[in-house]
Backbone as ProteinMPNN parsed JSONL, in Angstrom:
{"seq_chain_A": "MQVAQGLLFLSMAVVFIALAVLVILQNSFLRLNSSIGIARDGLPPGKAAPSWQLPDLEGRLHLTPAGDHWQLLIFINQALAAFPDLVTGMHQLAATFQQLEVLILSTESKQDCADTVQQLGLQVPIVPIDAALSDRFRVRVMPFAFFLDPDGRVRWVGLVNTAAQLSLAWRMARAATAAVSLEGGGR", "coords_chain_A": {"N_chain_A": [[0.815, -1.182, 0.0], [1.916, 1.234, 0.863], [3.922, 1.499, -1.043], [2.431, 1.791, -3.377], [1.168, 4.225, -2.809], [3.424, 5.842, -2.684], [4.364, 5.662, -5.322], [2.201, 6.866, -6.627], [2.328, 9.436, -5.545], [4.86, 10.213, -6.522], [4.38, 10.099, -9.286], [2.434, 12.117, -9.521], [3.964, 14.282, -8.737], [5.859, 14.416, -10.822], [4.148, 14.991, -12.989], [3.174, 17.488, -12.126], [5.56, 19.009, -12.132], [6.198, 18.86, -14.864], [4.001, 20.249, -15.943], [4.46, 22.76, -14.802], [6.88, 23.459, -16.056], [5.966, 23.589, -18.726], [4.201, 25.795, -18.534], [6.006, 27.824, -17.909], [7.594, 27.815, -20.259], [5.634, 28.466, -22.196], [4.928, 31.03, -21.332], [7.369, 32.302, -21.766], [7.578, 32.154, -24.574], [5.353, 33.711, -25.29], [6.176, 36.158, -24.278], [8.452, 36.625, -25.851], [7.287, 37.13, -28.332], [5.973, 39.445, -27.78], [5.733, 43.067, -27.403], [7.892, 43.647, -25.796], [9.67, 41.562, -26.323], [10.095, 41.978, -29.088], [11.288, 44.464, -28.992], [13.813, 43.778, -28.252], [14.895, 42.796, -30.522], [17.045, 43.062, -33.399], [20.226, 44.723, -33.845], [21.947, 46.323, -31.163], [21.941, 49.91, -30.588], [24.92, 51.692, -31.392], [26.475, 49.489, -31.859], [28.622, 47.921, -34.23], [27.558, 47.328, -37.513], [27.007, 44.184, -39.168], [29.32, 43.266, -41.718], [28.5, 43.415, -45.131], [27.798, 42.743, -48.585], [26.163, 43.141, -51.455], [24.433, 42.878, -54.642], [21.926, 45.1, -56.042], [18.715, 44.884, -57.738], [19.345, 45.943, -60.212], [21.963, 45.366, -60.513], [23.841, 46.986, -59.272], [26.307, 47.337, -56.81], [25.973, 47.182, -53.307], [26.99, 47.987, -49.998], [28.098, 47.7, -46.55], [28.287, 50.835, -44.901], [31.271, 52.871, -45.065], [32.444, 55.247, -43.9], [31.624, 57.336, -45.628], [28.916, 57.91, -46.085], [25.541, 57.913, -44.741], [23.28, 55.198, -43.99], [20.145, 53.761, -44.564], [18.613, 50.879, -43.801], [16.025, 48.824, -44.674], [14.489, 46.052, -43.707], [12.45, 43.716, -45.227], [9.632, 41.786, -46.357], [7.292, 40.192, -48.532], [5.263, 41.779, -47.567], [5.518, 44.515, -47.922], [3.8, 45.945, -49.592], [1.619, 46.413, -47.996], [2.246, 48.649, -46.595], [2.03, 51.452, -47.64], [2.501, 54.122, -46.838], [4.964, 53.949, -45.603], [6.6, 53.394, -47.793], [6.315, 55.836, -49.119], [7.601, 57.46, -47.22], [10.235, 56.424, -47.351], [10.923, 57.18, -49.955], [10.773, 59.981, -49.674], [12.826, 60.534, -47.77], [15.082, 59.62, -49.221], [15.075, 61.391, -51.381], [15.402, 63.85, -50.137], [17.682, 63.852, -48.454], [20.786, 63.701, -49.432], [23.058, 62.523, -48.386], [22.206, 60.189, -47.332], [21.796, 56.849, -47.931], [19.213, 54.944, -49.014], [17.969, 51.763, -48.64], [16.184, 48.845, -49.511], [16.0, 45.742, -48.11], [15.21, 42.676, -49.08], [13.684, 39.568, -48.375], [12.561, 38.136, -50.337], [12.308, 36.41, -53.555], [14.284, 37.217, -56.515], [12.561, 37.696, -58.666], [10.114, 38.198, -57.373], [10.884, 40.491, -56.006], [11.323, 42.212, -58.181], [8.708, 42.359, -59.132], [7.555, 43.698, -56.967], [8.853, 46.191, -57.111], [7.776, 47.121, -59.512], [4.986, 47.094, -58.937], [4.758, 48.875, -56.734], [6.063, 51.119, -57.579], [8.697, 51.698, -56.797], [11.336, 53.859, -55.861], [13.721, 53.572, -54.739], [16.596, 51.511, -54.263], [16.204, 47.941, -54.285], [17.329, 45.14, -52.625], [17.776, 41.819, -53.023], [17.98, 39.39, -50.495], [19.275, 36.658, -48.48], [17.959, 34.615, -45.827], [19.96, 34.383, -43.949], [21.341, 36.83, -43.749], [19.402, 38.464, -42.585], [19.286, 37.15, -40.138], [21.864, 37.7, -39.162], [21.595, 40.382, -38.615], [19.779, 40.188, -36.65], [16.978, 40.183, -37.16], [13.589, 39.552, -36.888], [10.939, 40.263, -37.235], [9.017, 42.219, -39.537], [8.146, 45.298, -41.207], [11.481, 46.176, -40.577], [13.859, 48.454, -39.443], [17.125, 49.943, -39.803], [19.25, 52.57, -39.022], [22.33, 53.382, -40.109], [25.386, 54.858, -39.246], [27.995, 56.846, -40.912], [30.255, 55.346, -40.254], [29.355, 52.791, -40.163], [27.99, 52.005, -37.893], [25.255, 51.11, -35.816], [22.731, 53.428, -35.303], [20.089, 53.883, -34.895], [17.343, 51.712, -34.399], [14.585, 49.614, -35.172], [11.062, 48.681, -35.428], [9.154, 49.864, -38.186], [6.513, 51.624, -39.834], [5.401, 53.828, -41.029], [5.721, 57.009, -42.755], [6.114, 59.139, -41.007], [7.217, 57.879, -38.747], [9.664, 57.02, -39.832], [10.873, 59.479, -40.421], [11.102, 60.627, -37.842], [12.77, 58.677, -36.676], [15.09, 59.045, -38.212], [15.859, 61.619, -37.426], [16.371, 61.055, -34.727], [18.5, 59.231, -34.974], [20.546, 60.817, -36.07], [20.776, 62.663, -33.98], [21.647, 60.97, -31.936], [24.164, 60.301, -32.878], [25.39, 62.797, -32.807], [25.401, 63.216, -30.055], [27.121, 61.16, -29.229], [29.46, 62.041, -30.409], [29.935, 64.342, -28.926], [30.497, 63.175, -26.5], [32.882, 62.023, -26.949], [33.432, 59.98, -28.842], [32.402, 57.289, -28.19], [32.739, 54.537, -28.837]], "CA_chain_A": [[0.0, 0.0, 0.0], [2.795, 2.393, 0.92], [4.618, 1.577, -2.325], [1.464, 2.352, -4.324], [1.009, 5.647, -2.478], [4.683, 6.496, -3.05], [4.374, 5.78, -6.776], [1.189, 7.851, -6.976], [2.89, 10.738, -5.19], [5.938, 10.477, -7.462], [3.75, 10.382, -10.582], [1.802, 13.435, -9.446], [5.043, 15.273, -8.68], [6.402, 14.515, -12.18], [3.137, 15.709, -13.788], [3.181, 18.874, -11.674], [6.793, 19.637, -12.627], [6.05, 18.988, -16.313], [3.06, 21.349, -16.183], [5.148, 24.013, -14.444], [7.828, 23.742, -17.136], [5.172, 24.018, -19.88], [3.713, 27.157, -18.265], [7.16, 28.723, -18.039], [7.937, 27.896, -21.678], [4.599, 29.209, -22.902], [5.082, 32.423, -20.938], [8.564, 32.803, -22.451], [7.249, 32.351, -25.989], [4.465, 34.871, -25.377], [6.987, 37.362, -24.045], [9.309, 36.795, -27.009], [6.484, 37.704, -29.403], [5.348, 40.681, -27.321], [6.513, 44.267, -27.702], [9.146, 43.555, -25.048], [10.541, 40.675, -27.093], [10.444, 42.628, -30.348], [12.208, 45.558, -28.675], [15.159, 43.197, -28.139], [15.348, 42.401, -31.855], [17.976, 43.982, -34.029], [21.481, 45.018, -33.164], [21.776, 47.487, -30.302], [22.592, 51.151, -31.026], [26.336, 51.791, -31.082], [27.18, 48.288, -32.33], [28.965, 47.903, -35.649], [26.712, 46.442, -38.316], [27.765, 43.144, -39.871], [29.727, 43.602, -43.083], [27.781, 42.715, -46.183], [28.024, 43.296, -49.911], [25.246, 42.458, -52.368], [23.905, 43.732, -55.711], [20.482, 45.316, -56.125], [18.13, 44.261, -58.928], [19.984, 46.481, -61.419], [23.348, 44.93, -60.523], [24.722, 47.894, -58.535], [26.76, 46.743, -55.561], [25.75, 47.95, -52.086], [27.709, 47.38, -48.899], [28.099, 48.407, -45.27], [28.983, 52.12, -45.052], [32.653, 52.93, -44.586], [32.943, 56.593, -43.701], [31.259, 58.361, -46.597], [27.482, 58.215, -46.125], [24.614, 57.197, -43.86], [22.515, 54.167, -44.68], [18.894, 53.257, -43.991], [18.297, 49.526, -44.262], [14.691, 48.379, -44.272], [14.288, 44.632, -43.955], [11.03, 43.538, -45.56], [9.262, 40.645, -47.193], [6.204, 40.534, -49.451], [4.283, 42.641, -46.897], [5.774, 45.933, -48.166], [2.612, 46.548, -50.212], [0.678, 46.783, -46.93], [2.749, 49.852, -45.924], [2.289, 52.488, -48.657], [3.051, 55.327, -46.22], [6.38, 53.658, -45.388], [7.234, 53.578, -49.104], [6.372, 57.288, -49.309], [8.646, 57.962, -46.332], [11.543, 56.058, -47.905], [11.156, 58.045, -51.114], [11.023, 61.343, -49.187], [14.169, 60.596, -47.186], [16.079, 59.458, -50.281], [15.089, 62.603, -52.202], [15.734, 65.025, -49.328], [18.998, 63.762, -47.814], [21.718, 63.07, -50.369], [24.062, 61.756, -47.646], [21.55, 58.98, -46.827], [21.484, 55.808, -48.903], [18.043, 54.185, -48.57], [17.933, 50.449, -49.282], [15.239, 47.827, -49.063], [16.587, 44.401, -48.121], [14.043, 41.798, -49.147], [13.907, 38.126, -48.326], [11.834, 37.525, -51.455], [13.11, 36.059, -54.728], [14.538, 38.343, -57.424], [11.353, 37.974, -59.45], [9.155, 38.843, -56.477], [11.386, 41.853, -55.777], [11.041, 42.977, -59.401], [7.266, 42.607, -59.133], [7.299, 44.708, -55.939], [9.297, 47.471, -57.672], [6.776, 47.504, -60.515], [3.696, 47.319, -58.285], [4.784, 50.012, -55.818], [6.783, 52.244, -58.161], [9.812, 51.995, -55.895], [12.373, 54.762, -56.351], [14.938, 53.25, -53.99], [17.032, 50.157, -54.628], [15.799, 46.78, -53.508], [18.404, 44.15, -52.654], [17.346, 40.493, -52.554], [18.909, 38.8, -49.516], [18.824, 35.39, -47.911], [17.586, 34.704, -44.411], [21.164, 34.456, -43.115], [21.657, 38.234, -43.473], [18.424, 38.887, -41.575], [19.727, 36.574, -38.863], [23.053, 38.427, -38.698], [21.118, 41.656, -38.086], [18.805, 39.825, -35.607], [15.654, 40.636, -37.588], [12.558, 38.501, -36.896], [9.67, 40.827, -37.686], [9.231, 43.213, -40.586], [9.35, 45.983, -41.664], [12.423, 46.485, -39.512], [14.802, 49.415, -40.014], [18.379, 50.321, -39.157], [20.011, 53.702, -39.523], [23.754, 53.171, -39.86], [26.157, 56.082, -39.464], [29.031, 56.641, -41.924], [31.221, 54.342, -39.828], [28.708, 51.482, -40.153], [27.462, 51.694, -36.555], [23.809, 51.273, -35.667], [22.377, 54.621, -34.534], [18.676, 53.736, -34.548], [16.867, 50.407, -34.843], [13.236, 49.304, -34.717], [9.966, 48.482, -36.377], [8.628, 51.087, -38.8], [5.467, 51.383, -40.839], [4.877, 55.087, -41.585], [6.686, 58.051, -43.108], [6.389, 59.922, -39.799], [8.148, 57.103, -37.93], [10.978, 57.071, -40.468], [11.403, 60.826, -40.245], [11.496, 60.741, -36.436], [13.92, 57.792, -36.459], [16.23, 59.69, -38.851], [16.273, 62.702, -36.519], [16.941, 60.43, -33.523], [19.786, 58.636, -35.344], [21.534, 61.906, -36.175], [20.978, 63.209, -32.631], [22.456, 60.0, -31.194], [25.541, 60.43, -33.352], [25.907, 64.063, -32.268], [25.652, 63.006, -28.621], [28.314, 60.316, -29.115], [30.599, 62.902, -30.748], [30.167, 65.215, -27.766], [31.05, 62.369, -25.406], [34.243, 61.612, -27.28], [33.566, 58.795, -29.691], [31.409, 56.307, -27.799], [32.876, 53.217, -29.441]], "C_chain_A": [[0.863, 1.251, 0.0], [3.548, 2.574, -0.394], [3.697, 2.204, -3.368], [1.266, 3.839, -4.071], [2.269, 6.438, -2.874], [4.784, 6.71, -4.551], [3.365, 6.815, -7.259], [1.714, 9.263, -6.693], [3.979, 11.133, -6.183], [5.386, 10.834, -8.837], [3.124, 11.761, -10.591], [2.865, 14.541, -9.416], [5.643, 15.489, -10.066], [5.432, 15.287, -13.075], [3.129, 17.191, -13.407], [4.406, 19.622, -12.204], [6.696, 19.859, -14.139], [5.105, 20.143, -16.659], [3.698, 22.704, -15.873], [6.131, 24.424, -15.536], [7.084, 24.225, -18.379], [4.649, 25.443, -19.702], [4.853, 28.156, -18.428], [7.552, 28.898, -19.507], [6.912, 28.715, -22.461], [4.696, 30.697, -22.581], [6.285, 33.058, -21.637], [8.282, 33.064, -23.918], [6.319, 33.545, -26.172], [5.255, 36.156, -25.204], [7.887, 37.644, -25.238], [8.553, 37.458, -28.156], [5.777, 38.995, -28.995], [6.204, 41.875, -27.721], [7.838, 44.259, -26.956], [10.139, 42.676, -25.819], [11.0, 41.314, -28.385], [11.418, 43.768, -30.107], [13.639, 45.056, -28.53], [15.704, 42.757, -29.482], [16.31, 43.45, -32.4], [19.238, 44.161, -33.204], [21.305, 46.261, -32.307], [22.469, 48.726, -30.876], [24.029, 51.216, -30.525], [27.145, 50.609, -31.578], [27.483, 48.417, -33.828], [28.067, 46.909, -36.373], [27.577, 45.358, -38.962], [28.139, 43.614, -41.281], [28.915, 42.777, -44.062], [28.029, 43.44, -47.499], [27.175, 42.493, -50.887], [24.779, 43.414, -53.461], [22.394, 43.935, -55.57], [19.973, 44.678, -57.419], [18.777, 44.735, -60.226], [21.465, 46.131, -61.486], [24.316, 45.864, -59.818], [25.037, 47.287, -57.174], [26.518, 47.702, -54.394], [26.461, 47.21, -50.956], [27.618, 48.254, -47.657], [28.846, 49.729, -45.438], [30.378, 52.095, -44.436], [33.163, 54.371, -44.59], [32.486, 57.658, -44.666], [29.769, 58.711, -46.65], [26.728, 57.445, -45.041], [23.896, 56.149, -44.688], [21.267, 53.827, -43.876], [18.636, 51.904, -44.628], [16.913, 49.176, -43.758], [14.538, 46.935, -44.7], [12.795, 44.403, -44.145], [10.856, 42.223, -46.32], [8.11, 41.093, -48.089], [5.19, 41.496, -48.848], [4.484, 44.13, -47.175], [4.561, 46.629, -48.772], [1.585, 46.993, -49.167], [1.087, 48.072, -46.214], [3.047, 50.961, -46.936], [2.872, 53.769, -48.062], [4.541, 55.153, -45.914], [7.154, 53.864, -46.688], [7.376, 55.073, -49.393], [7.492, 57.883, -48.462], [10.048, 57.64, -46.827], [11.897, 56.967, -49.068], [11.492, 59.466, -50.677], [12.428, 61.473, -48.61], [15.247, 60.521, -48.263], [16.199, 60.724, -51.12], [15.608, 63.817, -51.431], [17.165, 65.012, -48.803], [19.962, 62.978, -48.708], [22.766, 62.216, -49.661], [23.486, 60.455, -47.072], [21.223, 58.031, -47.975], [20.342, 54.969, -48.325], [17.989, 52.885, -49.363], [16.852, 49.583, -48.664], [15.947, 46.488, -49.196], [15.438, 43.409, -48.009], [14.427, 40.334, -49.152], [13.169, 37.385, -49.443], [12.784, 37.205, -52.609], [13.323, 37.303, -55.602], [13.291, 38.703, -58.215], [10.293, 38.663, -58.593], [9.579, 40.275, -56.167], [11.09, 42.741, -56.988], [9.547, 43.306, -59.494], [6.893, 43.699, -58.13], [7.697, 46.094, -56.442], [8.247, 47.989, -58.642], [5.458, 47.904, -59.849], [3.676, 48.605, -57.47], [5.478, 51.241, -56.389], [7.964, 52.671, -57.305], [10.861, 52.86, -56.586], [13.668, 54.578, -55.578], [15.316, 51.815, -54.331], [16.48, 49.092, -53.685], [16.861, 45.7, -53.725], [17.849, 42.82, -52.153], [18.416, 39.901, -51.625], [18.403, 37.423, -49.111], [18.573, 35.581, -46.421], [18.802, 34.847, -43.501], [21.532, 35.908, -42.801], [20.673, 38.81, -42.463], [18.834, 38.384, -40.198], [20.935, 37.322, -38.301], [22.679, 39.789, -38.106], [20.093, 41.457, -36.966], [17.407, 40.363, -35.917], [14.708, 39.447, -37.631], [11.26, 39.001, -37.482], [9.951, 41.964, -38.663], [7.985, 44.077, -40.755], [10.199, 46.471, -40.495], [13.528, 47.339, -40.1], [16.028, 49.617, -39.13], [18.881, 51.589, -39.817], [21.452, 53.467, -39.11], [24.494, 54.466, -40.153], [27.253, 55.818, -40.498], [30.117, 55.645, -41.542], [30.614, 52.936, -39.752], [28.196, 51.053, -38.79], [25.958, 51.97, -36.527], [23.559, 52.505, -34.802], [20.89, 54.665, -34.194], [18.236, 52.408, -35.133], [15.442, 50.216, -34.344], [12.258, 49.031, -35.844], [9.508, 49.829, -36.916], [7.484, 50.711, -39.73], [4.873, 52.656, -41.412], [6.028, 56.034, -41.919], [7.072, 58.854, -41.87], [7.374, 59.186, -38.885], [9.553, 57.14, -38.512], [11.64, 58.425, -40.25], [11.898, 61.037, -38.811], [12.735, 59.887, -36.15], [15.189, 58.407, -37.059], [16.763, 60.831, -37.975], [16.935, 62.117, -35.265], [18.326, 59.835, -33.814], [20.87, 59.709, -35.421], [21.815, 62.529, -34.811], [21.85, 62.27, -31.793], [23.921, 60.106, -31.6], [26.165, 61.713, -32.822], [26.242, 63.912, -30.787], [26.905, 62.173, -28.406], [29.551, 61.162, -29.41], [30.945, 63.815, -29.584], [30.814, 64.464, -26.615], [32.454, 61.87, -25.708], [34.37, 60.306, -28.001], [32.606, 57.7, -29.404], [31.561, 54.942, -28.421], [33.222, 52.283, -28.388]], "O_chain_A": [[0.606, 2.201, -0.739], [3.786, 3.707, -0.811], [4.128, 3.05, -4.152], [1.204, 4.627, -5.014], [2.172, 7.572, -3.343], [5.218, 7.764, -5.017], [3.643, 7.561, -8.198], [1.557, 10.168, -7.513], [4.011, 12.276, -6.638], [5.869, 11.765, -9.48], [3.267, 12.501, -11.565], [2.676, 15.607, -10.003], [5.908, 16.629, -10.45], [5.858, 16.151, -13.842], [3.081, 18.054, -14.284], [4.286, 20.753, -12.673], [7.069, 20.922, -14.637], [5.385, 20.925, -17.568], [3.494, 23.674, -16.602], [6.206, 25.597, -15.899], [7.524, 25.176, -19.024], [4.662, 26.219, -20.658], [4.672, 29.217, -19.025], [7.813, 30.018, -19.946], [7.275, 29.553, -23.286], [4.56, 31.533, -23.474], [6.225, 34.215, -22.052], [8.702, 34.089, -24.455], [6.486, 34.313, -27.119], [5.019, 37.135, -25.913], [8.069, 38.806, -25.601], [9.128, 38.27, -28.88], [5.05, 39.576, -29.801], [7.273, 41.711, -28.309], [8.819, 44.819, -27.447], [11.314, 43.022, -25.942], [12.171, 41.206, -28.747], [12.292, 44.015, -30.938], [14.581, 45.835, -28.671], [16.872, 42.378, -29.574], [16.369, 44.578, -31.91], [19.299, 43.797, -32.029], [20.575, 47.172, -32.697], [23.474, 48.603, -31.576], [24.323, 50.847, -29.388], [28.366, 50.703, -31.707], [26.682, 48.962, -34.588], [27.847, 45.793, -35.902], [28.746, 45.593, -39.266], [27.351, 44.285, -41.947], [28.675, 41.589, -43.846], [28.42, 44.607, -47.516], [27.433, 41.312, -51.121], [24.731, 44.625, -53.245], [21.681, 43.075, -55.055], [20.731, 44.002, -58.115], [18.764, 44.018, -61.227], [22.155, 46.552, -62.415], [25.51, 45.569, -59.764], [24.152, 46.789, -56.479], [26.824, 48.891, -54.486], [26.53, 45.981, -50.946], [27.132, 49.384, -47.701], [29.916, 49.759, -46.045], [30.637, 51.412, -43.445], [34.184, 54.676, -45.205], [32.92, 58.804, -44.545], [29.411, 59.74, -47.224], [27.222, 56.454, -44.503], [23.897, 56.196, -45.918], [21.329, 53.631, -42.662], [18.462, 51.797, -45.842], [16.652, 49.225, -42.555], [14.466, 46.625, -45.89], [11.979, 44.839, -43.333], [11.809, 41.646, -46.843], [7.984, 42.285, -48.368], [4.324, 41.987, -49.571], [3.687, 44.942, -46.705], [4.323, 47.802, -48.483], [0.766, 47.868, -49.445], [0.372, 48.544, -45.33], [4.2, 51.369, -47.077], [3.665, 54.44, -48.723], [5.296, 56.124, -45.964], [8.24, 54.444, -46.682], [8.424, 55.525, -49.855], [8.252, 58.724, -48.944], [10.949, 58.474, -46.738], [13.019, 57.464, -49.164], [12.391, 60.092, -51.239], [13.142, 62.424, -48.93], [16.218, 61.276, -48.221], [17.299, 61.094, -51.528], [16.195, 64.72, -52.027], [17.796, 66.065, -48.718], [19.947, 61.747, -48.729], [23.308, 61.286, -50.257], [24.196, 59.705, -46.403], [20.463, 58.377, -48.88], [20.491, 54.357, -47.267], [17.965, 52.895, -50.594], [16.639, 49.591, -47.451], [16.437, 46.142, -50.271], [14.779, 43.317, -46.973], [15.361, 39.915, -49.835], [13.159, 36.155, -49.482], [13.922, 37.673, -52.634], [12.632, 38.309, -55.446], [12.996, 39.881, -58.413], [9.647, 39.608, -59.045], [8.737, 41.169, -56.074], [10.66, 43.884, -56.836], [9.175, 44.41, -59.892], [6.024, 44.527, -58.403], [6.97, 47.064, -56.229], [7.874, 49.162, -58.595], [4.886, 48.944, -60.174], [2.694, 49.346, -57.503], [5.485, 52.297, -55.755], [8.202, 53.863, -57.112], [11.223, 52.625, -57.738], [14.61, 55.352, -55.749], [14.451, 50.999, -54.65], [16.316, 49.304, -52.484], [17.236, 45.392, -54.856], [17.488, 42.704, -50.981], [19.605, 39.917, -51.942], [17.252, 37.069, -49.367], [18.944, 36.603, -45.843], [18.686, 35.377, -42.396], [21.991, 36.193, -41.695], [21.07, 39.565, -41.576], [18.739, 39.112, -39.21], [21.016, 37.551, -37.094], [23.357, 40.29, -37.209], [19.593, 42.428, -36.398], [16.739, 40.926, -35.049], [14.972, 38.457, -38.312], [10.549, 38.253, -38.153], [11.009, 42.592, -38.61], [6.878, 43.62, -40.471], [9.7, 47.091, -39.555], [14.083, 46.997, -41.144], [15.98, 49.485, -37.907], [18.933, 51.673, -41.044], [21.764, 53.365, -37.924], [24.262, 55.101, -41.182], [27.426, 54.675, -40.922], [30.831, 55.149, -42.413], [31.283, 51.996, -39.324], [27.988, 49.863, -38.553], [25.467, 52.926, -37.128], [24.103, 52.62, -33.704], [20.479, 55.406, -33.3], [18.679, 52.012, -36.211], [15.119, 50.606, -33.222], [12.577, 49.135, -37.028], [9.478, 50.819, -36.185], [7.476, 49.638, -40.332], [3.933, 52.589, -42.204], [7.149, 55.879, -41.432], [8.239, 59.211, -41.705], [8.269, 59.808, -38.313], [10.529, 57.277, -37.774], [12.827, 58.501, -39.934], [12.989, 61.566, -38.6], [13.648, 60.334, -35.456], [16.261, 58.296, -36.463], [17.973, 60.982, -37.808], [17.95, 62.636, -34.8], [19.225, 59.932, -32.979], [21.972, 59.531, -34.902], [22.956, 62.883, -34.512], [22.697, 62.729, -31.027], [24.813, 60.011, -30.756], [27.333, 61.723, -32.432], [27.258, 64.429, -30.323], [27.677, 62.453, -27.489], [30.574, 61.02, -28.741], [32.12, 64.035, -29.291], [31.586, 65.036, -25.846], [33.138, 61.353, -24.824], [35.341, 59.58, -27.786], [32.007, 57.191, -30.35], [30.565, 54.226, -28.527], [33.393, 51.092, -28.65]]}, "name": "protein", "num_of_chains": 1, "seq": "MQVAQGLLFLSMAVVFIALAVLVILQNSFLRLNSSIGIARDGLPPGKAAPSWQLPDLEGRLHLTPAGDHWQLLIFINQALAAFPDLVTGMHQLAATFQQLEVLILSTESKQDCADTVQQLGLQVPIVPIDAALSDRFRVRVMPFAFFLDPDGRVRWVGLVNTAAQLSLAWRMARAATAAVSLEGGGR"}
């Protein structure tokens, strides 16, 4: 009788522990997909961006900035059509700030990228990439943007979906760089 009670107790303890572990895991997954989890995506400001070098659809080579211009990288997939105001914002920034190179990095095929250019009338280059580059930049959700300073350091990072957000992020990126300069480099 005592052996049976001991086995019952042990079985219930194992079930309880398993349920506790499942609750903890589920809570972790929910948090990862929450705004708190997404806020941890991307490389942190001040970190050097991974080096990369890829051609756009027209064959022009684009790469990590090296001291001569700023860069806005917008990681996107086929969902770009759902953000027409974001497209407008990209076009505005590219036309207004000559020192800023605006690039769309798409995980779609070359043909899908070409279709997107045609459909949306894109005026900024689109660079087809593989998932490995998204992983190197720690991008899980899209559209996700990085402003890189002329030295290739991240100065602003986050989700974007409107022209107003892009404009504000651009101002914040430049302000962050000015603050780092005042502090003496910040590397």
